[in-house]
N, C-alpha and C positions, 0 to 999 in steps of 0.2 A: 362567256364566247358569245357570239352576234349578237355583243346586245342586249342580254339578258340580263345580265347581274343586278338591275335596276329595277325591274319590275316587283310591287306589290305581289306578296303571295298572303291570301289565297285573292283569285283577282275579286273586283267587287261590280258592280251595278252601279250605274247613280244613287242610287234609292239607298247604299249602304249594303245593299244584300250581297252575300259570299256566295262565289259558284265553287261546286266542285268540281272541279277539273278532270278527275276520273269520268262524273257522270256523265258532264256535256261529253266528251269525248265519245265513249261510248254509246250515246244516245245520236252524235253525229256518224259514228259508226255502222249502225242500227240502219241507217238512210242512205248506208255505201260511201263513205267519203265528204271531206267538205266541199270539192267539187256538185258531186250532185245534191247534197243539201242544200248548197245556194242555186244551183239551177232549176232546181223541182220547187224552191222556194219552202223549203223546208224548218225555217229558221223560227218560224211562230211555232211550230206544232216541236220544235225541240224546246222551246220555251215553256210551253202548256206541260209535257213530260217533265219538266224541273220544277214545276209549280210554281212557274210565270208567268206573270202578264206577257200578252204576247207581244206588246210594245216593248218587250226587251228584245226581242228578237235582233234585231242590228247590237246591240251590245253584246251578244253572245258570239255574232259572227266574229266580231272586232277581237274580241277573249282569244276564241277558238284559234284564229289567227295570231295571234301575238303569243299564244301561250303551249299551241299543242300542234301547230299546221309544221314547223320546221321538227320537233320531234316522231310526229305522223308519217312526215314524209322519211325520212332514215330509217323506222323502223319498216316502212313498206320496202324501200331500198334491201335495206338485209333480208327481209325473210324474202326477195325474190332471188338476191344471191344465191343464198343458201339452196334454194330450189334450183336454181342453176347448178351449182357445185354438184347437187343431189344426182340429178338427172347424167353429168358427167361421170360421176363418182359411178354410176350402177352401166352404163355404156362400156366405161373402161373394164368392170369387174365380169361383166357379159362377155366381151371380147378374149379374157385370162380363162375362163371354162371352156371353152370352144376347142 
């Protein structure tokens, strides 16, 4: 689906070092997501947190885009939809109590 089937797992840096996607995801989320990490130039900092040299910052950004961006977007959409639904149910329940 979405051309994801032919990707190598785990993804590797040019030096052959495997990237743990959960760790990458958590450090990006710690920086308030992909867009904020990119806008605030946090990729070198994320590389260092992963125990890598700063020179791999661009590679990590590309790996995140290729492996995690779609998953992260879908997760956030589902989470926001659930919050919207919960607020609608709460409003409906409050009307029933009147």
